[in-house]
N, C-alpha and C positions, 0 to 999 in steps of 0.2 A: 389109566393114569397118563399114558403116553399121548393119547388123543387130547386130554385136557392141557397138557404141557405144550402141545403144538398149537392149540388155539389161544394160549395166553401170550399175546404179543402186544407190545406197546410201540406206537409210532411216535417218534420224537422229531420235531422239525425246527431247524435253525437256519438263519440266513448264512451263518458262517460255515456250518458243516453239512447243510442240506438235510434231507429226510433220512432217518435211520429207523430200522425196526429192531427192537430189542426183545429177545425171547429166551427160552431155555435152550441149553446146549443139547448135543446129541446124547450125552451120558446122563441118564436119569435112573436113580436107584430108589425105588419106593418099597418099603418093607413094613409089615405090621409090627407095632410095638408090642413085644411079648415079654421083655425082661423087666417086669415091674413087680417083682416079689410074689405076692399071693395071687396075682392075676387079676385082681379087681382094678378096673381102669377108672381112676378118679381124676378130676381136673388137676388136683395138686400133684399127682404122680406124673401125669403127662407134662405139666409145666416144668417140673424138676428135670425130667428126661430131656425135654427140648432145650432148657437152659444149659444143661450139662454139655450137650453137643454144639449148641450155638457158641458158647464161650470157648469150647475146645477148638472149633474151626476158626474163630477169630484169633485165638492165641497162636495157632499154627499157620496163619495165612502168610507169614513170612515178611510182613511189613515192618516198618521201623516204629519205635516206641517214643518218638519225639517229634515235635513240630519241625517243619522244614522252613519256617518263615524266618527271614533275616531279622534279628532283634533290633538292629540299628534303624532300619528303614521301615520296619513293621510289614515287610513283604511287598512294599511298593516298588522297590528298585531305585528310588531316588529320595533325596532330602531337599528341603527348601533352604537355599542359601540366604545370606544376609540381604541379597538383592531381590529375594522372593522368586528367583528362578529355580527350576528343578535341576539339582546337581546329582549326577550319578552317584549312587551309594558306593563308597569305597570298600565296605565289607563284602558285599555280594556282587560287585561289579555290574550292578543294574539288573540282576536276575530276580532279586527279591527272595532268593533262596539262601538259607543258612549254610547249606552244603550242596554241591552239585548232584543232581539227580543221577547222572551217569556214574558217579562214584559210590552210590549207595550199595551196600552189601546185601542185595536182595535178588530174588530170581528175576529173570528177564520179564516174565509176565506181570509180576508185581510192580516192577519199575515202570512198565508201560501203563498200568492202571494209575499209578501215582502221577505220571507225566500227563495222562489224559485228564485226571481230576484237576491238576494245576492249570492246564491249558483251557479247559472248559470253564473253569471258575473265573477266568479273566475275560470271557466273552460277555458283552452287555446283556444278552438274553438270560444268562445264568448267574449274573452278579449277585442276585439276592440269595442264592444258595451257598455262597462263600465256599465253594468246593476247594479252592486253592488253599484256604486256611486249614482245611482238614485233609489235604492230599495224603499226608502220612497215614491217615485212616481210610484211604481209598475214597475220600470225599464224603464219608459218612460221619456225621458229627453228633449223633445221638446215642441212645442206649441201643444195644443189640436187639432188644425187643421192647415192645410197648405194653403197657398195662391198661386194662379197660375195666371199669366198674361192671359193664355188662357181661364180661367174660369171667374175670377173676377178682382182681383187686387193683388198687392204684399205688403208684410209687409213694404218694403222700401217706397212705394207710400203712405201708411198710415202714416208712420213716417213723411214724407214730409208735408202732410196735417196738422198733429198736430203741427209741427214746425212753419208753416206759421200762424196757428191760434194763437199759443202762442205769436209770434212776433207781430201780429196785436193787440192782447189784451194788451201787454206791451206798445206798442206805444199809444194806446187809453188811458191807465191809466196815462202815462206821460203827455199827452195833458190835461187830466182832472185836473191833479195836477199842471199844469202850468210849468212843467219842460221842458227844451229844448230837442228836438230830437237829439240824437247823430249823428254826421256826419258819412257817410258811405264811408270812404276813403279806397281804395284798399290796 
């Protein structure tokens, strides 16, 4: 595993920051998944195990649970005045931030990752990623994991199952309360 981690390197190039190589750190801990009940390794058990620890690590990363974007200027740092010139936002004093990054009650490492996401997000090369809008989530704006038809299921399929379950629960509650079931006219 250590050899695979050493070979997994991504080169990122930018006019603003130059070339950087991103890879795994020195500390790698790979263990066999053994705590799955009866020992049978199914896709569902592995997915549940990964989800448990992925959400646990996201929960304890120590970041903030709110957007850092100034609401008045929408994170731009300026407002258009009546003369159509850019006026410094009075709420954030031109930073675009709802609160100062240096005042966040987070660990130094987390603060640096937030600051980096904010700064990189304002570079033209990375503008499409909108990292600054999601700096409070360390630049990550999606689900902690993705679903794939080829591997397991899709988020749409999970939504459909939840919708069906909620509908069934509502119908059962109506029946228990003695309320009529609404007709399903198209």
